N, C-alpha and C positions, 0 to 999 in steps of 0.2 A: 454207647452212644448216652448223651446227657440230653433230659429233659429239655423240651424247648416249647417256650410258651409265644404264640403269634400274637402281632401287635393288634391285632382285631379280636375280640371274645368270640371263641367257638364254643357251639352249645353242645358239642357230643365229646369235648376234650374232658379226661380225666381231671378231676379236681385233688390237689395234692396239698395234703394238711401240713400245715407248720411243724416241724420236728422239735418242739420244746420239751420242757421236763414232765409236763402233762402227759405229753405222747409216750414218752417211753415208760413212764410208769402204767401208764395205761397197758401197754403191750407186754410189758413185763409179766405182769401180773396174767394176763390172759393166756401167755403161751406156757406159765407155768402151771394153770388149772386147765390147759388145753385138753389133755387125756380125758379128763372127767367131766370137764364142761362138754366136749363134743360129743362123748359118749351119751350121756344124759339125755342133751339136745336132740341128738340124732334119733334116738328112739322114741322121744316123745312125739318128733317130728312123724315118723313112721307110722305111729299110732294113729295120730290125725289125718293122716293121708288115708290109712287104710279105713278108718272109720267114712270119711268123706266118701272115697268109692264105693265101697260096699252098700252103706245106708243109701247113699243117692242112686246108684246103678238100680238097686232094688225098686226105689220111690217112684223113679220115672219109667220102670218096664212097662212098655203098652201104651204108654201115655202121649198123647199129641200136645208135644209141649210148646206149639205154635198157636194152642187155643187157650184161653181161660182154663184153669184147674180148679175145680173143687176146693171150696175155701178150706177145709180141714186138710186135705195133702198138702195144698200149698204152704199151710201154717207148719204140718209137719216136715216137710223139704227146706222151710226157711229155718227152722231151728236145728237140724241137722248141719246145715250151711255153717251157721253162726257156729254151732260148738264146735264143729271141726277146725272152723279156719282158727277160732280161738286158740285150740290146742296148737295148730300149727305155729300160729304166732308167737305163743309161749315157747315153743321148741326152739325158735330161730333166738331168743332171747330180747324180741322186742317189748317196750312198755311204751303202751300207747296214752297220750295226752290228748284229751278232746277240749278245745277251746272254743267259747261263745256256743256251748252246749244250748243254748235257748234259740240259737239259728239253725241247729240241726235239722235238715229237710225231713218231711214224713213221707211216709211212702205214697201219698195222693197227690204230691207236687209232679212237675211236668218231666223232669230231667235235672240229673245232677253231674257238673261237668268239675273236674279236677286236672291239675296237670300231672305229671306222668313222668318218673324217677326210675323206676325199678320194677321188674314181672312182680313182686312181691305186691304192689300196692294193691292190685284186686284183692287180695287174701286180707291184707288189712282193713281194706274197706269191709268186705263180707263179715268179718268180726265184728264189724260196728252195726251190722243189718242191711247193708247196701249189697244184695247179692245177683243183681242183674247187672250185667255189662254189654257193651259193643267190643267185639272181638273181630279179629281179621280171619278169613277164612280157613286158613292155617291150623288154627287151634284146635278146630275138629280132630286133628291127627295128632295132639297131644294129651299124652295120658294125666288123669287128674285132671288138668287144667279143663280139657274138654267135656268131662262129664260135670264139674261143675259149672262152666257157662250154659250146658244145656238145662240143667237141673233148676238154675236161675231165670229160665225164660230170657235169655239172653239175644242179642242180635250177631249173626255173622256176615261179613261185610265184605264182598270181594274188591280189591282195589284197583282191579286190572278192568273193571265193569265200566262201559261206557255208555251202558242204556238207561243210567239215572234209577235202576232198581233199587241197590244199596241205600240211594238217599231218600227213595219213596217210601223204604220200610221203616226208616227212622223217623220221617215225617209222621207216618201214619202212627205208629208206636208213642212219639212225644205227644201226638194230638191225643190219644185217648189217654186221660187221666181220672178214668173212672174207678180206679182201683183195680181193675180184674186183671192187672200184670204189675208184677212187683216193678217199684222205681228205676228207671234206666240208668246207669252212671256211665259215662263217657269220658276219655280222655282225648278231647279235640287235637293234641298236637300227632295224634298219630301215632308216636313211637316216644322210647325213653329220652330224657334230656337230663342234663349232668346236673339238675337241681339249682344252677345258677343264672339258666336263662329261660327264655320261651321262646319256642319257633312257632311257624304262623297256626291259629286255630283253625281248621276245617270246618267248612259252615256246616255240617249235616247235622250238628247238634241244634244249630239254631235257626235252622230252614223251616222249622214247624211256626217260627216267629211267636213260641208261648215264652213266659218268664224262665229263667234258668236257675237253677240253685247251685252255689258256686262252693268247693272246699278247697283247701291249698294242704298236700301231704308234704313234710319235710322231715329226713332223717338226721340225725347228727354225722356232720363231717368233720367232726375236730379230730378225728384218729385213723380213719380210711376212707376211701371213695365209695359212696354208698349208692352210687347209680351202677345200671348195667349199660348205659349207653354207650361205654367205653371200655367193657372189660367182659369177660364171659362169665355168664350165669352161674355156673357151679362154682367158678372162683369165689364170686361173690358171696354166694352161701354158706361155702365153706368159713370165709372170713368172718361172715354173720354170726356162725354158730361155735366160732372160737372166742370171740371177742366178748369181753364180761357185761358190757353194757351198751344196750342199743334202744335209745330214745327215738320215739316217733311223734311227730305232733302232728294233729289235723285241726286246722282252723277252720271254722265255718263263716262263710262269708256273707250270709243271705243270698237273697233273691236278686236279678237283674232281669228287667222287664225291656222288651224292646222299645223304641220309641217310635212315633208314627211317622212314616214316610222314609224310615230306615230299611235298608236292605240286610240281607242276612249275613253278608260279608261285614260288613259295617257293623253290624251286631255282634259278630266274631271278635270283631278287631277291639272293641269297644271294651267286651269282656276280658281281652287279654289285658287290656290297658289296666283294669283293675287289679289285677295279680303282679304285673309291672310296678304300678305305682304303691300299691301296699308292701312289698316285700323287696323291691328292689332289685329284680329279675332283669336281664339284659335281653333286648327284644332282637332277636335274630329270625330274619325270614328265610330260614330254610325249609328244607319238607324233609322226609321220611328217606327220601333217595337220599341226599347227603350223608344222613346217618349210616346207611348201607356203603356208601362210597369210603368214608373216612375209618368204617370197621373193615373194608374188604370184605364185604358179604354178598351171596348172590351174583358173583361176577359184575357187581355194578362198577360201570365205567364214568371214567371223569366227564365225558360228554353228555351223560345223563343227569349231572347235579344241576340244581337252580340257578337262576342268573346271580342270586344272591351269593351262592356259594364261589361261583366263578369270580363276581367281582372283587369279593373281600378275601378270599383265600385260592390257592393255587394248586397244581395237583399233588405237589410234593406234602402238603398238609393232611397227615394220615396218622391214626393211630400208631401204624408200625412206625414211623419215623420219630414216634416219641413226642409228640407235640399233646401238652397239658396246659390246665390253667393252674397257679400256684394260689391257695385259699387267701394268704396275706395279702393278695392281690385283689379280693372281691370288697365288695362294700355292698352287702346284703343287710336286709331289714328286719326286725323282730326275730332276730335268730335265738 
């Protein structure tokens, strides 16, 4: 079956690169050196994972991580989080460029928000000093990720909760900018997207009605699909370890404050528009449920998708049916 592109832009479809001369040279060199590259990088990643798991497990043992830690312990934990993340990032072959570093948020800011492309995003941010994240409750069950999330004193939220407890925890944490906890990083889309789109921003990071610091993460998509919104995470990580060159750009965008009389939903939409105007992302009012349906995850049924998904796509628009986006058709800015 041949790849197909829907007439409407799909936020979870794989971005297929243009197969030109540079593409074939890139992959020829990558494949020739793959045995050496993969073995070396895999070894480095394992070293980083072991350092992360062992050091952080020892440092958080017996600690009440929902309470402020003693400054010295917190500094040591943060040191090992950053160090192990840098090793893992180096192992995957990522080279990170920070743009507008004068706008890089301090740990005493209220909250940092970012678009969400791949499961490697938190590790990239942690290597730059942003070590505390909002994660779904299921992350507690994932080795390595759970240790890092707990050590960073992040928040775990239950998507199915209807009592507002998750929202209240986030508001309380963001409102406390005394520096007693690490700066919280939030991916307000709530799921990974294909780096060509932005879906709805959840209001959680904005409900405290405090200024938000913004950053944008972008991977090079010239040679392969770098988002796990439309592919198996392990397959993506294998591609990354084989590929000879994996640049990542973190663009700091500064702070955005709420306007007088603005609701949290309006604040969230205005923040999303900042990304859209600056980078040319396509706005799609989809939700994480739509991602699950597109990728056939958790037995998600078409009836559970958003009204936007039903209005713009149909039940046949799934990854299994080879729906993609061709990069040559995208008009992104500042790549």
